[in-house]
N, C-alpha and C positions, 0 to 999 in steps of 0.2 A: 507494452498496454498503452504507453501514451503518445503520444506523437510530435517534435521536437519543432518548435519555430524557428527552422531555419530552412532557408531555400537557397541556390546559384549558392551555393559554399560563399556565405557571406553568412558572419556569424551573425544575430539577432538580437537587442536585448524584450525586455518586458512591454517599452514601451512604443516598437513599430510594428507595435501587435492592438496597439490603445489606442487605436481612434479609427474613425469614422465617418466618411462623405454622407453629406444632406442626399444623394443619387443612392442606387444600390450600391453595392461595391464591388470590383470588375477583378473579376478572381481567374488566372492563370497558374500553368502547369509549369512548372522550371524549363525555364530552356535548352537549360544544359546542366550537368553534375559539374560534382571536385573535377578539376584538370583537366575540361575536358571532355565527359565522359556523361554518354546521353543517358536524360532522366530515368526512374524505372518506373519497367513497365507492367502492367494490370494481363495476362497470360494470353490475351488476344492481341495485340501491343498494341493496348492504347493509354496511351501515360498515367499518368497516375498524378490526381494533381493535387496539388502542396497551395498553401494558401498564402498569395502573399501581396502585401497589404502597394496601394497603387492611392492612395487620398491620404488626405490627413483633415485635422479635425477634431477638438473633443468630445468621446462617446461618454453621458450622461446617461444614464439607464434610468436616476429613480429620478432625475429632474430637483431643479433648486425648489419647486414649489412644494416638493415631499421633504426637503432631505435631512430642515430642520429637526420635523415630527420625524421618521424613521432616525439618525445617529441620536437622539437623544433617548427615542426606547430601548432600540438597542444598546445605548451606555448604562440606562437603569436594569437592561436588564446582566448588562458582563454581570454587575454590583449585587444585584440579588443573587447570581449565580455561586459569587465567590464569598458569598455569606451562609449561601445553603456550605459553600465544600466543607467553610470553616468548622457552619454548628454537624457537620460529620462525620469532621474530625474525629478519629479515635484517637484514646490517648492513655491508649493499653502500653505498656510497653515490653512485652513481651514479641517476638520478633516474627516469629511462626503466625502466629494466633493475628498480626498485624499484613503478616505478607497472604497468609488462606481468608484471612477474617476468619478462625477460628477452624473452620470447613462446617459451618456453619449456614450456608446457602442453599435455600428450599431450589427444586431443579428445575421451576418455574420460572422460580428469579434469576436464579442464574443464567436457567437458557435465554429469560429474556437480555440478558446483560452477555451474553457471550455474544447472540443479535448485535447489539451497540456496539463491540465491537470490529464488526467486518461495516459500521457504518461510520467513513469519516472523508475528512471533509473530500481527499483526492478523489476517496472511492462517488460520494457525491453529486461531485463536480467531475471529473474525468469522466466515467459509463457511460454520463446523460450524455456529456455532453461529446463523447465518441462516437453515438448511435445518432446523436445530432449529423455530425460532421460524414462519415462513415460508414452510414449504416452496418449492413451484415459483418462486417467487423466488427462494428461494435458488441453488437447482440453475440455474436463468440466468445469477448471477454467476459459477460454479462453471464453464463452459461457456466464457463470454468471455474466464476467465482462460489458459486450457488454448488456445485461438482464437490469443492475444497471438500463443507462439511462431512461429504459421507465421506471424506479416507480419514478425516479427524475423530467421524464416529466411529471407524474401527477400531482406531487404536484409543480409544477414550475410556470404556472400562480397564485397561491396562495403566493407561498413565494413572489415574485413579490410584488404580489396586495398589503399585509401586511403592505409595507413600511419598512420595521425590516428589516438590512442586517447580523442582528447577531442568535446566539443559543441562545442568552438573549433575546432579541426584540420580535424573536417568541414565548420563552418561555413566555412571559408577556401578552402577546393576552389577556387570559383567566384570568390572578394568575397577581396582582400589588407589588409592592411592590419591593424590593431589594434582598430578596430571588430567586427568578425564575434568575431573573442572577448571582449572585453568583452558583449557582446548574446550569450553565450552563457552565461560568465559568470553574467546574472545570471539567464534562466533557470537553469539546474540550480539554482540556490540559491533561486529560487522554487517552484522543485519541490523540492526536501530539506528548507526546512525544518520545512513544513505536516508531512512525512514523520515527520520526527523527534519532532514533537509528539504526533503520535501512539500514534508506537511506542513511545514511550518513557512514555506514561499508560496504555498498558496492561498493560506490565512492568510500574507498580505495583499499578494495580489486582489484576492475577495474583495477584503476591508478598503483599498486603494478604491475599485470599483464602485461600491456601496458610497464611498464620498464624494467619489465623481474627479479624485485627479487620477491624474494618469503616466505618470513622471514612471521615469525610476527609481527619481530620487521616493518621492510618495511611496510606492510599495516599499520599498525598502525601511523605512520610517512605519509604516506598519506593518509589518512584518517583524522588527526591530522589537515594539508594544505589545503586536498579540503575543510574539513566544517573553517579552518578560511577565506580561501576566497569568500566561501558561503555566510557565516556573511557580509563582507564586501559592497557581492548586495546586502541582506535581506534588511540591514539597512540603504538603500541609495535608494532600491524601491519603487514603489507603488502600485498602481493593474495598472494603464492605461499602464506603459512601464513595467513594468512584465508580460502584457494582448500583449505585438508587439513582446519581446522572444517568449509566447506560441506561438504567429500564423507562426511567422518562423518555428519553430520546426515541427508543426506539418507535411509538404511537406517536410519541410529536410527528416526526420522521412523514412515516408512515400517510399519515393524515393530510401533512403541508403537501404530502407529492399529489398524493390523492387531486386533494382540491386544486391545485396549479394546474394540475389534466385536463380535470374534468373541465373548469375554465377554455381550457382551449378549446376543449373537443365542444365543446357550447360557440364558440366562434364559427363553427361547420356545423351549425343545425343536428351536433347529439349526431354524429355520422362518423366511425372510425373511417370505413374508409376512405372518405373524402380526404381525412383528415391523413392518411398515410399517402391519397396520392397530392397534398400540396408537399407532403415534407418529399418526394421524389425530384416532385417539379422545381424546388428549390434547396435543391442541394446541391454540392463542387458539379457531380456528375450524375446526373438523372438516372440515365442511362446501364450506371454502374454502380447505382446506390444499392440495390438488393441483393449483391450478387458479389462476391471477395475480391479482393483485392481492392480495395480504393484508397485502402492505408495508404503509406509508404515503410512503412513497416513488418508490413504484408508479401508487399509487392514483389512479383518476379525469383522469389529465396527457394520456392518449388515446397511440393511438401512437408517435405522435411524440416521448415524450415518451422509450420505447425506445427506439427507433432512435439516441437521442440519448445514452445511457447505453450504449448496447453498441458504437457507436462510440472516447467515450469508454473505457470499461475494455479493447476488445481495441487502440485507436492506444496506448492511453498506455501501459500495461502491456508494450509493445513496443518504447515508448516511452523508458523511464527512463535517464539518463545510468549511473546503478551498468551496466547492464544493456550497454551500449556499449561500456561500457570493458571489460567480458568476454568480448564477442564479440569485440573489438578483440586480447587478449594471445592468440589461436590462433597457434599458429605458419604458415598460411596459410591463401587464402579458401576452401581446401577445406576442411583442420580447426576452420571456422567455420562449416561450415554442415556438418558430421558434426555437432560437438559440438549445436548448435542442435536435432538431429535428438532428439538422444541426451534433451534436456532436456524437449525437447517428451512421450516417453515416457514419462518420470520424473514428470513434472509432470501428467501424465494420468492416472495411476495416484495420482499423491497427492491430486488431487480426488477421483475415488473413492474415494477412503478416506473423504475427507473428506465426504459427503455421505453417510456408512455410518454417518460415528461421529454425523454432527449428526441424523441418524435413530434411530440405539442412542438418542441423549442426548431426545430429544425419546418415545421409547417406553418406557426405563424410569428417565427423571429427570420425564417431562412439563412440556413447554413454559411452565406456569405459574413452575412453583422455578427456572427455569431465567432467563424472562424478570426476576423478584423481584430476582436478583443483579445485571444489569447487562441494558439494554433492549436492546440487542445479541446478548445470549445469548452474551456470550464467556465465558462461565465453565461453557459446556457438556464441553466436553474435562474437566476437575476434575471437573465434581461427578458426568459419567457415568465419572469413573474412581475414584471413593468410593460411586458405590451396586455397581455389578460381585460385590462380594466385598461377604464378610461382612463386620462392623465387631471387630476386634478380629485379623479374620488375619494374619497375617506376607504375604501373596498384596498382600492391600488397602493393607496401604503401599508395598509397593515398588513397584505403579504408580502407583499417584501420584507414588511420590517421579520414577518416573522419565518424568512426567508435566510435571511441573516443570522434570524437566532439561530435556524437549525444547523446551517453552517461554523456558528461561533461554538455553539454547543460539542460536533460533531470534532471539531480540530481541537477543540479540551481534554476531553471524553480518548481522542482517537494518542494524542501527545502527550499526559497521561499515561495514560496505559503501559504503552513502548517504554515511557524512560525505567516507568514504574520497574518493568520487569529487566531489565536491563541490569537495572540499581540490587535490583535483588541479587538476580544474579553474580556480579559484581561481591556484594558486601558476603550473600551468604556462601561461595563459591573458592572468595580469594580470602578478601582480607577478613574474613569470622578464623579462618584456620594456617592463620599464620602463628608462627611460634610466641608470641602473645598476645592468644585470643581478647574479640572483645568481649565484653559483659556486655548483656540484655540490651540497660542503656545504649549500652558506646554502641550494637548493632544498628540501632533505628538512627541514631544520631548519623552514624557511616552512611544509614539507606538515603536518608533526607539531605545532604550534603552529595549524594553519587548523582539525585533526582536533577539537583540543582547544575554542576557541571556539567553533566550529559544535554541539557536543555537549554545553556550556557553554550555549547559544541555546539550542534548542531543547532543554534541561530547563530552564532558565529561566523559559520559556513553557508548556512543559511541565506546572507546579508552577502557576505565575500562573493558567492557565483550565482547571487544574483541574474544577472543578464547572463548566461548562461544556460542552454537546455540541459537540466541536469535530471531531468522527468524518467531519463533511461537507469537510475537508483534504485527507480521503487523492482525495475525487473530484474536488476541485480540482485536485491534486498532479498526477492522471491529467489533468483540463484540457490541465493548460499542457504535459508532453508530446503532446497528441497537437496539442494546437494551434502547437507552438513546434517542434516536434521534425519532428514526419513531412513538415511541408510545406514545409520546408524542405530537408531530406534527399532527399526524392524528386525536387527539381527541380533541386541540386547534382548527384543520378549522372545524372537522366534526360533535364535540357532545358539542352543546352549555351549559348543565350544568358538563362541568366542570372545577375544580377550586382550586387555590392552592395546596388543601391537596392531591387533586387526582393527580398534579403533581410533587408535590417534592416526593413524595412516588414511582412515577412510574422510578423517576430517579434514586435515590439511591437507592431504591430498586433494580432497574436494574442493576446498577451499581456491588452493595456488590454481588449480586447474581454471573455476568461476576466473579468478581474477585475471589468468592471460586470458581465457580463451575472450573477457568479455574487454580487454583493452583492442585487442587486434578482430575483433565486430564490427558491421556495418553498423553500432551506436556510435560509435567514437573516431571511426575513422570513413571517410572513404563513398560517405553517403548525404543524401541533402538532408539527411534529419539528421546528422554527427554531430557530434558535440566537435571536430574539426574537421570540417568540410574539406576546408583546400587539404586539406593532409591523404595519405596513403600509406596505411598500413594493417588492410583490412582483409589480411588471409586468413580468417575463418570466418565461411561465408552466410554463417547465422546469426540471428537477432539474438536469441538466446543460447549459456554454456550450455543448457538439459541434457540437447543428447544423445551428448558426450558425456558429462561431468557428471549427472544421476546412477547410468549405469559403472558409472569409472569410479563410483566412490562405495557399490557396491565390491567391486571387483577389489578392489585397492585393503578393502576390508577381511574378504573372504584370503585374500596372500598375507598379510600382516599376521592375519590366526591363525590361520596354516602353516606360514617357515618361519613362524618365532625362532629365537637362537637354540627355546630349550626344548620345543621341538627337532627340533634342526639336530641339536645336542642327542634325543636321547637315538634318534636314525641311525644316526652315524656309530652309537653302541651297540644298536640290533641292527646294524650292517657287519661291525668286525666279529661278533658274534657267532653272525652266519658262515664268514671266512671261516674261522676259528675251527668251528663244528666240520667245514671243508676239510679243512686241512687233518683233520683227524682222523 
């Protein structure tokens, strides 16, 4: 889903992409891959374009004339958000009511909140940036995200009717004991921590871009400051308070994207065709912009890699723990399905507008200048907002400020939801079930403490690995969700013979496969966008492990359930009786 800022075997930090020349940016394909390998190619032999910066000079999309107004308004907005969160914070000391809002959310309200869960800062910036830089490949990833809600819709009623709201509870449907809950907590943390790293990193880069500072130090400082603010929000928020912010975020985001896109369309005399032609002409590869293979992650790996990517994104985005918690907070199974249906419609509208915003950014700003800021194109919305109106105009300041506020809302709600779901899993499924169980008040304090610890851990890792291309961690998280959550849930809901041994084999076996296949994939070594492009241990040929790990998780669950020791012993006793009968 993300394009890493690496080319020609050299690891590049964000500062390598945060500069822009006065003339149009010259971009070229990587001349060679790691260790003398040829660069990735499209099906027809054409090299895949990967941005290489050949310029210097600071990029400042806001401008010195508008910066003070934008930053002041943005800080006031942050203060109002903090006040709002504190006002909405519940004083309820009952853990379950705190985790699920007492299951009192109406279908429409929860549907808007569920749609808000899909509007993250990474989605908002990376999806539109992927469309701006890589055309068709960006469209495909956006469509997958909408289909994911269809998968969640199929399971929503069963999730709510189970009465459980954590993975540990759902895993315990056919497997008693502490082991399923511990496995669920491990999986939840494996999904959560990488997502936190990438979300906070994107927030830091966006904040640094807003204040016109492009160095690594500035971006790390912005990441730390944003992370500390968000940790404070997350520590006091509960599901009800977060839901109100999610509900407000959805229409604000949709209206903002629509206005920015319409302003861009105005520059082309309200002609969508002319805007599309301009986007193609100013893309990295005009001949390949509207066809598959411009994205280096998808080039040269064949149709099986495409199937694996689609499988991971669709199943992974449907099975994220915070989405399952949101569905479980519905009033009933029927309400859960209705909420998911509403969310599907709103999310479809969101991704349509994201695609339009990406095309508008490519047409107005140009893919070259977008790629100069970040090789994933994550600055596309802010750059577009800075170009659709004249410099010095009040409207331009307002548009940039609104886009910045929407980005802050996106990262605030995303990090809060993800960390809260992980903290609920740890406290409810592990800490509260020790030999000395917590009181209700103790569970609430443990929950708050777990949220702070997770935020600090994610923030520390995000700052430490800031200059590394860690976007592949998002696909790893999605792979874990698709492999370690979807198969066990399907088996728990629809197969009566599924048992503890099968669940543990499916979860831990799938997690091991995800780790091993990701480590030995082109995202870690052996490609121009890898974490270590100079190394070469990429014997697994695909970008994501889903093609192998998801079917393997189902198979492991079946083998573990049908070949359990008790069943094996029972079969041995039956065989002995048959042999004794034959002797007689």
